[in-house]
C-alpha positions in Angstrom: -14.0 -38.6 -5.2 -16.4 -37.3 -2.6 -17.8 -33.8 -2.9 -15.7 -32.7 0.1 -12.6 -34.1 -1.6 -13.4 -32.3 -4.8 -13.8 -29.0 -3.0 -10.4 -29.5 -1.2 -8.8 -30.1 -4.6 -10.3 -27.2 -6.4 -10.2 -24.5 -3.6 -7.0 -23.5 -1.9 -8.2 -21.6 1.1 -4.7 -20.7 2.2 -4.1 -18.8 -1.0 -7.3 -16.7 -0.5 -5.9 -15.0 2.6 -3.3 -12.2 2.7 0.0 -12.5 4.4 -0.4 -9.1 6.1 0.8 -9.2 9.8 1.7 -12.9 9.5 4.5 -15.2 8.4 5.3 -15.4 4.7 4.2 -18.7 3.0 6.7 -21.5 3.4 8.5 -23.0 0.4 6.4 -25.8 -1.0 8.3 -29.0 -1.5 6.9 -32.2 -3.1 8.0 -35.7 -2.2 10.2 -35.9 -5.4 11.7 -32.4 -5.1 14.9 -33.5 -3.6 15.8 -36.3 -5.9 18.5 -35.5 -8.6 16.4 -36.8 -11.4 13.5 -34.4 -10.4 15.6 -31.3 -10.1 13.1 -29.5 -12.4 10.5 -30.0 -9.6 12.7 -28.6 -6.9 11.7 -25.0 -6.0 15.2 -24.2 -4.8 16.5 -24.6 -8.3 14.0 -22.1 -9.6 13.4 -18.4 -9.4 10.6 -16.7 -7.5 8.2 -13.8 -8.3 7.2 -11.1 -5.8 4.2 -8.8 -6.4 3.3 -6.2 -3.8 2.1 -2.7 -3.3 1.7 -0.5 -0.2 -0.1 2.8 0.0 0.7 5.2 2.9 -1.6 7.9 4.2 -0.6 10.6 5.1 2.1 10.6 2.4 5.8 10.1 3.1 8.0 13.1 3.0 10.3 13.4 0.0 13.2 12.5 2.3 11.4 9.3 3.5 10.5 8.4 0.0 14.2 8.6 -1.0 15.1 6.6 2.0 12.7 3.8 1.0 14.0 3.9 -2.6 17.6 3.7 -1.5 16.9 0.8 0.9 15.1 -1.2 -1.8 18.0 -0.7 -4.2 20.6 -1.7 -1.6 18.8 -4.9 -0.5 17.8 -5.8 -4.0 21.5 -5.6 -5.1 22.6 -7.7 -2.1 20.1 -10.4 -2.6 20.1 -10.5 -6.4 16.5 -9.2 -6.7 15.5 -7.7 -10.0 12.4 -6.2 -11.5 10.4 -3.0 -11.8 8.9 -0.7 -9.3 7.2 2.7 -8.9 8.1 4.5 -5.7 6.1 7.6 -4.7 5.3 9.7 -1.6 2.1 7.8 -1.6 3.8 4.4 -1.3 5.4 1.6 -3.4 4.3 -0.7 -6.2 6.7 -3.4 -7.4 6.9 -6.5 -9.7 10.1 -8.3 -8.8 12.0 -11.5 -9.4 14.4 -13.3 -7.0 17.1 -15.8 -7.9 15.5 -18.4 -5.4 12.7 -18.7 -2.9 14.9 -17.8 0.1 16.0 -14.5 -1.4 12.4 -13.6 -2.2 11.4 -14.1 1.4 14.5 -12.4 2.8 13.8 -9.3 0.7 10.2 -9.1 2.1 11.3 -9.7 5.7 14.0 -7.0 5.5 11.4 -4.5 4.2 9.2 -5.3 7.2 12.1 -4.7 9.6 13.0 -1.4 7.8 9.5 0.1 8.2 6.5 -1.3 10.1 4.2 0.0 7.3 5.3 -3.1 5.3 4.0 -5.5 7.9 0.5 -4.8 6.5 1.7 -5.4 2.9 0.3 -8.5 1.2 3.4 -9.9 -0.5 2.3 -12.3 -3.2 5.1 -14.8 -3.8 5.1 -17.3 -6.7 7.8 -20.0 -6.6 8.8 -22.3 -9.4 9.4 -19.5 -11.9 11.8 -20.2 -14.7 15.1 -18.3 -14.6 14.5 -17.2 -18.2 11.5 -15.3 -16.9 13.6 -13.2 -14.4 14.1 -9.5 -15.0 17.7 -8.6 -16.0 18.0 -5.7 -13.6 16.3 -3.8 -10.8 14.7 -0.6 -12.0 12.9 1.5 -9.3 11.5 4.8 -10.5 10.2 7.8 -8.4 6.7 8.8 -9.6 3.9 11.1 -8.5 1.4 8.3 -8.5 1.6 4.5 -8.0 -1.2 4.1 -10.6 -1.5 6.9 -13.2 -5.1 7.8 -12.6 -4.3 11.5 -12.7 -5.4 11.7 -9.1 -2.2 12.8 -7.5 -1.7 15.1 -4.4 -4.9 17.1 -3.7 -6.9 15.2 -6.2 -6.2 11.8 -4.5 -9.4 10.4 -2.9 -8.7 9.5 0.7 -8.0 5.8 1.4 -8.7 6.2 5.1 -12.2 7.6 4.3 -12.8 4.8 1.8 -16.0 2.9 2.7 -15.2 -0.1 0.5 -14.3 -3.6 1.8 -11.5 -6.0 0.9 -12.9 -9.6 0.7 -11.1 -12.8 0.2 -11.4 -14.7 -3.1 -13.8 -17.3 -1.7 -16.2 -14.7 -0.4 -15.8 -12.7 -3.6 -16.6 -15.8 -5.6 -19.9 -16.2 -3.8 -20.8 -12.5 -4.2 -20.5 -12.9 -8.0 -23.7 -15.0 -7.8 -25.7 -12.0 -6.6 -28.0 -10.5 -9.3 -28.1 -7.2 -7.5 -24.4 -6.6 -8.0 -22.2 -5.2 -10.7 -18.6 -6.2 -11.2 -16.2 -3.7 -12.8 -13.0 -4.8 -14.5 -10.7 -1.9 -13.5 -8.0 -3.0 -16.1 -7.3 -1.7 -19.5 -9.4 -3.0 -22.4 -6.4 -4.8 -24.0 -6.1 -6.8 -20.8 -9.9 -7.5 -20.6 -9.8 -8.7 -24.2 -7.9 -11.9 -23.5 -9.4 -12.8 -20.1 -11.9 -11.7 -17.5 -14.4 -12.7 -14.8 -17.6 -14.1 -16.4 -20.3 -14.1 -13.6 -22.7 -17.0 -13.7 -26.1 -16.8 -15.3 -28.5 -14.9 -13.0 -25.5 -13.4 -11.1 -23.7 -10.1 -11.1 -23.7 -7.8 -14.2 -20.2 -7.4 -15.8 -19.1 -3.9 -16.6 -16.1 -3.1 -18.9 -15.1 0.6 -18.9 -13.4 0.0 -22.2 -10.5 2.3 -21.3 -7.1 2.5 -22.9 -5.3 3.5 -19.7 -6.1 4.2 -16.0 -6.5 8.0 -16.6 -9.7 7.2 -18.4 -11.3 5.5 -15.4 -12.4 8.8 -13.7 -13.8 9.9 -17.1 -15.8 6.7 -17.4 -17.1 7.1 -13.8 -18.3 10.6 -14.7 -20.6 9.4 -17.5 -24.3 9.6 -16.6 -24.9 6.0 -17.9 -22.1 4.7 -15.6 -23.7 6.3 -12.6 -27.0 4.9 -13.5 -25.5 1.4 -13.8 -24.0 1.6 -10.2 -27.1 3.1 -8.6 -28.6 0.9 -5.9 -26.2 -2.0 -6.7 -23.5 -3.6 -4.8 -20.4 -2.5 -6.6 -17.7 -5.1 -7.0 -14.4 -4.6 -8.8 -11.1 -6.4 -9.5 -7.7 -5.9 -11.2 -4.5 -7.9 -11.6 -3.1 -7.6 -8.1 -5.4 -5.2 -6.3 -3.6 -1.9 -6.4 -5.8 -0.3 -9.2 -8.9 -1.1 -7.1 -7.6 0.9 -4.1 -7.9 4.4 -5.7 -10.8 3.3 -7.9 -12.9 2.2 -5.0 -11.9 5.3 -3.0 -13.1 7.5 -5.8 -16.5 5.7 -6.0 -16.8 6.0 -2.2 -16.0 9.7 -2.3 -18.6 10.3 -5.1 -21.2 8.5 -3.0 -20.4 10.6 0.1 -20.8 13.9 -1.8 -23.9 12.8 -3.5 -22.4 12.7 -7.0 -23.4 9.0 -7.1 -26.7 7.7 -5.7 -26.3 5.4 -2.8 -25.0 1.9 -3.6 -25.4 -1.3 -1.6 -21.7 -1.3 -0.7 -18.3 -1.5 -2.5 -16.1 -4.5 -2.5 -12.8 -5.6 -4.1 -11.1 -9.0 -4.1 -8.1 -9.0 -1.9 -5.0 -9.7 -3.9 -6.8 -9.2 -7.3 -7.0 -11.9 -10.0 -3.6 -13.2 -8.9 -5.1 -14.5 -5.6 -8.4 -15.5 -7.1 -6.7 -17.8 -9.6 -4.4 -19.3 -6.9 -7.5 -19.9 -4.8 -9.2 -21.7 -7.7 -6.1 -23.2 -9.4 -7.9 -26.0 -11.3 -11.1 -24.5 -12.6 -10.3 -20.8 -12.3 -13.7 -20.1 -10.6 -15.6 -17.7 -12.8 -12.5 -16.6 -14.5 -12.3 -17.2 -18.3 -9.2 -16.8 -20.4 -5.8 -15.4 -19.5 -4.8 -12.8 -16.8 -2.5 -10.4 -18.6 0.8 -9.8 -16.6 3.3 -7.0 -16.8 6.3 -9.3 -16.4 8.1 -11.9 -18.5 5.5 -14.6 -17.6 3.2 -12.6 -19.9 0.0 -14.3 -18.7 -1.5 -16.3 -15.8 -4.3 -18.8 -16.2 -6.1 -21.7 -14.5 -5.0 -25.3 -15.2 -8.2 -25.8 -17.2 -8.3 -22.5 -19.2 -11.9 -21.4 -19.8 -12.9 -19.9 -23.2 -14.4 -16.5 -23.4 -17.7 -16.1 -25.2 -16.2 -13.4 -27.4 -12.8 -14.7 -28.4 -10.1 -12.2 -28.8 -8.8 -11.9 -32.3 -5.7 -11.0 -34.3 -6.2 -7.3 -35.3 -4.9 -7.9 -38.8 -6.7 -11.1 -40.0 -9.5 -11.5 -37.3 -8.2 -15.0 -36.5 -8.9 -16.2 -32.9 -5.8 -15.2 -30.9 -4.9 -14.4 -27.3 -1.2 -13.9 -27.0 0.6 -10.5 -27.2 3.8 -11.0 -29.1 6.2 -8.8 -30.9 5.3 -5.5 -29.0 2.9 -4.4 -31.7 0.8 -1.4 -30.9 -2.3 0.4 -32.4 -1.3 2.5 -35.3 -3.5 5.4 -34.2 -1.0 8.0 -32.8 -3.5 9.0 -30.0 -3.9 5.4 -28.9 -0.7 3.2 -29.1 -2.1 0.4 -26.9 -0.8 -3.2 -27.4 -2.6 -5.2 -30.1 -2.9 -8.9 -30.8 -1.1 -10.2 -33.9 -1.1 -13.9 -34.7 2.1 -15.8 -35.7 1.2 -15.8 -39.5 0.5 -12.0 -39.6 3.5 -11.3 -37.4 5.8 -13.0 -40.0 4.2 -11.0 -42.9 4.4 -7.7 -41.0 8.0 -8.2 -40.0 8.9 -9.1 -43.6 7.1 -6.0 -44.9 8.8 -3.8 -42.4 12.2 -5.0 -43.4 11.4 -4.7 -47.1 10.1 -1.1 -46.6 13.1 -0.2 -44.6 15.4 -1.5 -47.4 13.4 0.5 -50.0 13.9 3.7 -48.0 17.6 3.1 -47.7 17.8 2.4 -51.5 15.9 5.6 -52.3 18.3 7.7 -50.1 21.3 6.1 -51.9 19.9 6.3 -55.4 17.1 8.5 -56.8 17.0 6.3 -60.0 16.0 3.1 -58.1 12.5 2.1 -59.3 12.2 -1.2 -57.4 8.6 -1.4 -55.9 7.7 1.7 -57.9 4.2 0.3 -58.8 3.2 0.3 -55.1 0.9 3.3 -54.4 0.0 5.2 -51.2 -3.5 3.8 -51.4 -2.0 0.3 -51.2 -0.2 1.2 -48.0 -3.5 2.5 -46.4 -5.4 -0.7 -47.3 -2.7 -3.2 -46.3 -3.7 -4.8 -43.0 -0.1 -6.1 -42.6 1.3 -2.6 -42.5 2.2 -1.6 -38.9 0.6 1.8 -39.4 -2.7 0.2 -40.2 -3.0 -2.0 -37.2 -5.9 -0.9 -35.0 -7.1 -2.0 -31.6 -10.7 -3.2 -31.0 -11.6 0.2 -29.5 -10.3 2.2 -32.4 -12.1 -0.1 -34.9 -15.5 0.7 -33.4 -14.7 4.4 -32.7 -14.8 4.0 -28.9 -13.0 6.8 -27.0 -13.1 8.5 -23.6 -10.5 11.2 -24.2 -13.0 14.0 -24.6 -15.0 13.2 -21.5 -14.4 15.4 -18.4 -13.1 13.3 -15.4 -14.7 13.3 -12.0 -13.5 16.5 -10.2 -12.0 14.7 -7.2 -10.2 17.9 -5.8 -13.5 19.8 -5.7 -15.3 16.8 -4.1 -12.6 16.7 -1.4 -13.1 20.4 -0.7 -16.8 19.9 -0.6 -16.4 17.2 2.1 -14.2 19.6 4.0 -17.0 22.2 3.9 -19.5 19.8 5.6 -18.9 21.4 8.9 -16.2 18.8 9.7 -18.7 15.9 9.5 -16.7 14.3 6.6 -13.5 16.3 6.8 -10.7 14.7 4.7 -7.6 13.6 6.8 -9.6 14.1 10.0 -11.3 10.8 10.5 -12.8 9.9 13.9 -13.0 13.6 14.9 -16.3 14.9 16.3 -18.4 17.2 14.2 -17.9 20.9 14.8 -20.9 22.9 16.2 -22.4 25.8 14.4 -20.8 29.1 15.3 -20.6 32.7 13.9 -16.9 32.2 13.1 -15.5 30.5 10.0 -12.2 28.6 10.0 -10.1 29.0 6.9 -7.3 26.5 6.2 -4.8 25.6 3.5 -4.1 29.2 2.8 -1.0 30.3 0.8 1.6 31.9 3.1 1.6 35.0 0.9 -2.2 35.5 1.2 -3.8 38.8 2.0 -7.1 39.7 3.9 -8.4 41.2 0.6 -7.9 37.9 -1.2 -9.7 36.0 1.5 -12.7 38.4 1.4 -12.8 38.2 -2.4 -12.7 34.3 -2.4 -15.4 34.1 0.3 -17.6 36.7 -1.4 -17.3 39.1 1.6 -16.2 42.3 -0.1 -19.4 44.0 0.8 -19.7 42.7 4.3 -18.3 45.3 6.7 -18.9 43.1 9.7 -16.5 40.4 8.5 -13.3 40.5 10.5 -10.3 38.4 9.7 -7.7 37.2 12.2 -4.6 35.2 11.4 -4.0 32.1 13.5 -0.4 31.7 14.8 1.2 28.5 16.0 1.1 28.3 19.8 4.8 27.0 20.0 6.6 28.9 17.3 4.4 31.9 16.9 4.6 31.6 13.1 1.7 31.7 10.5 1.2 28.3 8.8 -1.9 29.0 6.6 -4.9 29.2 8.9 -7.2 32.1 9.8 -10.7 32.8 11.3 -13.4 35.1 9.9 -15.8 36.5 12.4 -19.3 37.2 11.1 -22.4 38.8 12.4 -24.4 35.6 13.1 -24.6 31.9 12.8 -27.2 32.2 10.1 -24.8 34.2 8.0 -22.1 31.5 8.5 -24.6 28.7 7.5 -25.7 30.6 4.4 -22.2 31.1 3.2 -21.2 27.5 3.7 -24.1 26.4 1.6 -22.9 28.6 -1.2 -19.4 27.3 -0.9 -20.6 23.7 -1.3 -21.8 24.6 -4.8 -18.8 26.8 -5.6 -15.8 25.9 -3.5 -13.6 29.0 -2.9 -10.1 29.2 -4.4 -7.1 31.5 -3.7 -4.2 31.8 -6.1 -5.8 29.0 -8.2 -5.9 26.5 -5.2 -8.9 25.3 -3.2 -8.9 26.4 0.4 -10.6 24.6 3.4 -13.6 26.3 5.0 -15.8 25.2 7.9 -17.1 26.3 11.2 -14.5 27.5 13.7 -14.6 25.3 16.8 -15.4 27.6 19.7 -15.1 24.7 22.1 -11.5 24.3 20.9 -10.8 28.0 21.7 -12.4 27.8 25.1 -10.5 24.7 26.1 -7.2 26.2 24.9 -7.9 29.4 26.8 -8.5 27.3 29.9 -5.2 25.5 29.3 -3.4 28.9 28.9 -4.8 30.0 32.3 -3.7 26.8 34.0 -0.3 27.1 32.5 0.2 30.6 33.8 -1.1 29.5 37.2 1.5 26.7 37.4 4.3 29.2 36.6 3.5 31.2 39.8 1.8 28.9 42.2 2.7 31.0 45.2 1.3 34.2 43.7 -2.3 35.2 44.5 -3.7 36.5 41.3 -7.1 38.2 41.1 -9.6 37.4 38.4 -8.7 40.6 36.5 -5.1 39.5 36.1 -6.1 36.0 34.9 -8.3 37.6 32.3 -5.5 39.9 31.2 -3.1 37.0 30.8 -5.7 35.1 28.7 -6.4 38.1 26.6 -2.7 38.7 25.9 -2.2 35.0 24.9 -5.2 35.3 22.6 -3.8 38.4 21.0 -0.5 36.5 20.5 -2.2 33.6 18.7 -4.8 35.6 16.8 -3.5 38.6 14.9 -5.2 41.2 12.8 -4.0 43.0 9.7 -4.0 43.0 5.9 -1.2 40.4 5.8 -0.1 37.6 8.2 2.5 39.0 10.6 6.1 38.0 10.3 7.4 37.0 13.7 
C-alpha cells in the first residue's frame, strides 16, 4: 500500500472535527449491512451512544435549568433514550444511550431546536453499540457543578476569559512531538493507570497529577513544583471527552493572568478528548497506549491495535499485570475509596472470603458457642491481601496524597482581576479599560450593607474625605448593590487599589468588586438625561440654569447619600 493509502487508512480526518454548527454524522452502512445473514453488522439493529457537554456563561437561571432538565427527561422518555447526566446552572454533561441510531440523532436535533446554545455542542455519537451495554433508565441529576472541581459559583474561572485553544486531534497529535511542551492528563489516577498518551521520544513531557478526584486538581496546580514544570512551556491537556479540560484550562489561564503562574507558551486541549483522538487514529491509536476508561457499560475504549504501557497496571492484591476494573472493588482506605484493579483469580478468592466471613458473623450472632474459624486472628485479617479491607490503590501504597494541600484560591484571583482597573474585569470582556479617577466604584455589595461596613472593608475609617454615595437603578430607582466612594485625589485611589490587589476586601464574608469609577460613563449619562428632558418639552425655551438644575436633580435621584441604601 502506498504511503498516502496508509495515511488514509490510519487517520480519520472526519472524526477529528466537531459537529458544532453542522449536521450530525450520517449513519455508516457497510455493503453487507442490509443482508439478513449480516444482521450483526447492521447499525439499525444496534444501540447508539451519545456523549456531550455544554457550558453556558453567564449561567442559566434556576428556572431555565429546570426547564432544560424537564425537556431532556420528556424527550428521553419519548425516544427511549437512557443514561446519566448532570444538569447545572452552568450547563449540561451527559452520557446517554439510544435504542437505535435514528433515536440518538433525533434527541440531539430536538435539543438544538429547544435552545440555540446546543447548536455549538459537540455531540459525540457512537453507533454499533450492543443493546446489553445500554443504560436501563434515564437519570438526570441537578448539581452545583458539571465537574466536581470545587470551583462552583464565584470560584468558577471564567470560560469567556479563557485564553486556551481547542485543537483537533490531528493538530494535537503533531503538537505532542514538541519538546517544549508538557501534556497534563486531567483524569483521575485510576484512569491513567490503565491507559494514557505516551508522547514520542524527544517530544512533550507527560505530567500525571496523581489525583484521586477532580477536587485535587486545583491543589496540584497550587504546588510550587507544578508551577515550575509549566513555566515557559506550551501547556497541553486532555481528558476522556473534553469537559474536564474546560475548567482546568480556564483555571491555568486565570493563574497566568494574575501572575500566580509565570507566562507559558500557550494552553491547548484536544477537542473531544481521548474519544475523538482514538476515533481519529482508530487503528494505531496515535500516541495513545492502553485503554481509555469509560463511565458507562462499555467500560473501556481502545485502538484496534492496543498499545502496551511501559508501566503495566497491576492487580492490587497479587501484583499480576491487569487492566480491567471488575467487581466494583475500591481502596480499603476510608479516606480514599477509589476503584482498584483486581484480577479474576483474586476476585474469586476475595468473593469467597467475603461470603465465608459473612457466614461466620451470622453464626456468631446466632450462637456464642460456635468456634468454627476460631484459630483465625486479627493479625491474619490485617495481612491477608485478599481481604477487601486490605485492598489498596497505587497511590495509597506509596503514600501519595494531595488532601492536605491548599487549592488555588480562584475566588480571590477573580476579585484581583476585577481590581485591575477594568483591564481584565471578569464577565466584562471586550469593554474598554477605565481611566484613572478620584472616585472608586464598588460592586457586588450585600443589599443590607452599611456605609460603615464599606469604610471598614476598604480601610477608610480614618479618612474623613471619603464620601459614599449609593447608586440607584435609572429605571426602577432601586438599590442593586453598587456604590461610589469619592476620595481626595487620583493618587489616593491608585494607592488603595494597589493595597486591595494584595488583600481583596470582603463584606459579610464575601468578596466585593472594586475599581475606578468611570467618569466618562457619568458624563455621557448626564448628557443623555439632558437630551431626554429636552425632548419632553421641545417647545419650551429653557435657559442653561434650568438644564443644570434638571441634571442635578437626576443625579441626586441616582446617587444617594446616607448610612444605609435608601428604600424607594
